[in-house]
VMD Tcl script that draws the C-alpha trace (Angstrom):
set ca {
  {83.72 159.94 -3.98}
  {83.46 156.68 -5.90}
  {85.16 153.43 -6.78}
  {85.20 151.96 -10.28}
  {85.80 148.36 -11.33}
  {87.84 148.45 -14.54}
  {86.98 144.84 -15.48}
  {83.24 145.11 -15.03}
  {82.85 148.83 -15.61}
  {80.86 149.36 -12.41}
  {80.74 152.54 -10.34}
  {79.97 152.66 -6.62}
  {79.53 155.83 -4.58}
  {81.54 156.50 -1.44}
  {79.57 158.92 0.70}
  {79.67 160.32 4.22}
  {76.46 161.63 5.74}
  {76.62 165.36 6.41}
  {79.71 165.93 4.29}
  {79.58 168.60 1.62}
  {82.26 166.84 -0.44}
  {84.07 163.50 -0.42}
  {87.24 162.50 -2.29}
  {88.24 158.83 -2.50}
  {91.98 159.17 -3.13}
  {93.40 155.66 -2.80}
  {92.45 151.97 -2.72}
  {94.41 148.83 -1.89}
  {94.09 145.24 -3.12}
  {91.60 144.46 -0.35}
  {89.26 147.27 -1.45}
  {90.02 149.44 1.60}
  {89.53 153.07 0.55}
  {91.35 156.15 1.88}
  {90.54 159.79 1.16}
  {89.21 162.97 2.72}
  {85.96 164.88 3.20}
  {84.61 168.23 4.31}
  {82.59 167.81 7.50}
  {79.53 169.71 8.73}
  {81.73 172.35 10.40}
  {83.65 172.99 7.17}
  {86.84 171.26 8.32}
  {88.66 168.75 6.10}
  {89.37 165.33 7.65}
  {90.84 162.15 6.21}
  {89.24 158.73 6.35}
  {90.00 155.06 5.93}
  {87.09 152.79 5.07}
  {87.76 149.07 5.16}
  {86.19 146.69 2.68}
  {84.02 145.29 5.49}
  {82.55 148.68 6.28}
  {84.58 149.94 9.23}
  {85.41 153.63 8.88}
  {88.11 155.63 10.64}
  {88.07 159.42 10.68}
  {91.66 160.72 10.48}
  {92.17 164.15 12.04}
  {95.74 164.98 12.98}
  {95.73 166.62 16.44}
  {95.88 170.41 16.14}
  {95.74 170.42 12.33}
  {93.44 172.69 10.35}
  {93.07 169.99 7.64}
  {94.03 166.34 7.18}
  {94.00 164.52 3.82}
  {94.64 160.79 3.35}
  {96.17 160.18 -0.08}
  {97.52 156.62 -0.10}
  {97.01 153.23 1.57}
  {98.85 149.93 1.28}
  {97.63 146.36 1.76}
  {98.50 146.51 5.48}
  {96.25 149.55 6.00}
  {99.13 151.94 6.48}
  {97.74 155.30 5.36}
  {99.82 158.25 4.16}
  {98.86 161.83 3.43}
  {99.31 165.44 4.41}
  {98.07 167.67 7.20}
  {98.06 171.45 7.46}
  {98.88 173.53 10.51}
  {97.79 177.17 10.46}
  {96.09 179.07 7.67}
  {96.92 181.61 4.97}
  {100.54 182.73 4.77}
  {101.28 180.96 8.05}
  {100.11 177.55 6.84}
  {102.61 174.67 6.91}
  {102.06 171.21 5.45}
  {103.56 168.00 6.80}
  {103.44 164.44 5.54}
  {102.18 161.68 7.77}
  {101.88 157.94 8.10}
  {99.07 156.32 10.11}
  {98.02 152.84 11.12}
  {95.01 151.74 13.20}
  {97.32 150.38 15.89}
  {100.05 153.04 16.02}
  {98.31 156.26 15.05}
  {100.09 159.17 13.37}
  {103.74 159.87 12.66}
  {104.91 163.08 10.99}
  {107.33 162.78 8.05}
  {109.06 165.86 6.62}
  {111.67 165.84 3.89}
  {114.70 167.65 5.40}
  {114.79 170.00 2.40}
  {111.07 170.75 2.65}
  {110.24 171.21 6.31}
  {106.68 172.47 6.47}
  {106.06 171.91 2.74}
  {105.98 168.11 2.53}
  {103.21 165.91 1.08}
  {103.20 162.10 1.01}
  {100.88 160.55 -1.54}
  {101.99 156.95 -1.95}
  {103.12 153.94 0.12}
  {103.85 150.36 -0.88}
  {103.62 147.16 1.15}
  {107.26 147.49 2.27}
  {106.54 150.87 3.85}
  {108.45 152.80 1.16}
  {106.87 156.20 0.57}
  {106.82 158.78 -2.22}
  {105.79 162.41 -2.20}
  {106.92 165.94 -2.93}
  {107.91 169.19 -1.25}
  {108.70 172.82 -2.09}
  {112.37 173.69 -1.75}
  {113.98 176.99 -0.75}
  {113.97 178.19 -4.37}
  {110.23 177.64 -4.71}
  {110.58 174.52 -6.86}
  {108.41 171.43 -6.33}
  {110.63 168.35 -5.99}
  {109.65 164.71 -5.69}
  {111.20 162.27 -3.24}
  {111.17 158.61 -2.27}
  {112.10 157.29 1.16}
  {112.46 153.92 2.83}
  {112.07 152.97 6.50}
  {115.15 153.63 8.64}
  {117.74 150.88 8.38}
  {116.50 149.62 5.00}
  {118.66 149.73 1.84}
  {117.97 152.52 -0.70}
  {115.46 151.87 -3.45}
  {117.22 150.41 -6.52}
  {117.55 152.72 -9.49}
  {117.21 155.91 -7.45}
  {119.85 158.38 -6.35}
  {120.71 157.34 -2.81}
  {122.26 158.89 0.27}
  {122.41 162.42 -1.16}
  {120.37 163.96 1.65}
  {119.62 163.07 5.26}
  {116.74 160.75 5.98}
  {113.37 162.43 6.36}
  {112.73 163.72 9.85}
  {110.03 161.99 11.83}
  {108.09 162.68 14.95}
  {105.21 160.72 16.42}
  {102.05 162.56 17.35}
  {101.95 163.49 21.03}
  {98.17 163.53 21.12}
  {95.76 160.68 20.58}
  {94.53 160.76 16.96}
  {90.88 160.62 16.11}
  {90.36 157.02 15.01}
  {86.86 156.35 16.18}
  {84.86 154.15 13.82}
  {82.17 156.10 12.02}
  {78.67 154.82 11.57}
  {77.58 157.52 9.16}
  {79.24 156.41 5.95}
  {76.85 154.29 3.93}
  {78.08 153.26 0.55}
  {75.34 153.57 -2.01}
  {75.84 152.21 -5.53}
  {75.09 154.23 -8.59}
  {72.82 152.58 -11.14}
  {74.74 149.47 -12.07}
  {74.13 145.75 -12.39}
  {76.11 144.90 -9.27}
  {75.30 144.80 -5.60}
  {76.34 147.72 -3.45}
  {79.51 147.81 -1.42}
  {78.98 146.67 2.19}
  {77.42 149.20 4.53}
  {79.30 150.55 7.49}
  {79.22 148.37 10.57}
  {77.72 150.04 13.61}
  {79.94 148.74 16.41}
  {83.24 147.21 15.26}
  {85.07 145.49 18.05}
  {88.61 144.99 16.82}
  {91.23 147.71 16.66}
  {94.18 145.48 15.88}
  {96.17 146.57 12.84}
  {97.17 143.93 10.27}
  {100.51 142.26 10.70}
  {103.57 143.88 9.18}
  {104.80 142.33 5.91}
  {108.15 141.88 7.65}
  {108.08 141.79 11.47}
  {111.73 142.82 11.64}
  {111.23 145.86 9.45}
  {111.30 149.17 11.33}
  {108.06 151.07 11.30}
  {109.63 154.48 11.87}
  {111.27 156.80 9.36}
}
mol new
graphics top color blue
foreach p $ca { graphics top sphere $p radius 0.5 }
foreach p [lrange $ca 0 end-1] q [lrange $ca 1 end] { graphics top cylinder $p $q radius 0.2 }
display resetview
């Protein structure tokens, strides 16, 4: 994985010790990075690495794979997790925060085929699913109780179903994710802290805004 500064033209690696592959899939305005990696056992887990070097491993309880695909400025992460393998595999979207853990989000027309790959600072999400005819359809959703997004077809389907995780997610800070720069004129990104002490998630952009879907 890597980050790239478009103004300075500088690359920086994002690596995880022991991983055979790393994908940096999203970055917010604070330089927090979300993505996924293949661990030493061959399983795929998501991660959130803050700009100050704290790293969370995101593994949805009971899932065969977890991929983080988006992150907003309040460190709300979205992505997809897979349950089962082969023809029995089902994919579900999720949202995650350091303070609240995982919540499952499925489009009602794509139960078991939903992926979420974007979230803004209001908690609005976008993604896609496979419908009953085998077509891939995009969707946008807002938190429950919020007005529909302007310019989009609204209220044509039920709100996405949600269910919080019943198990404690893996959110332990990692100490094995050094960030090493490629050859460039800039300093490297900060290295991972070894014993972060705070687990408080950033404040919501709107305290009255629901956090469920």
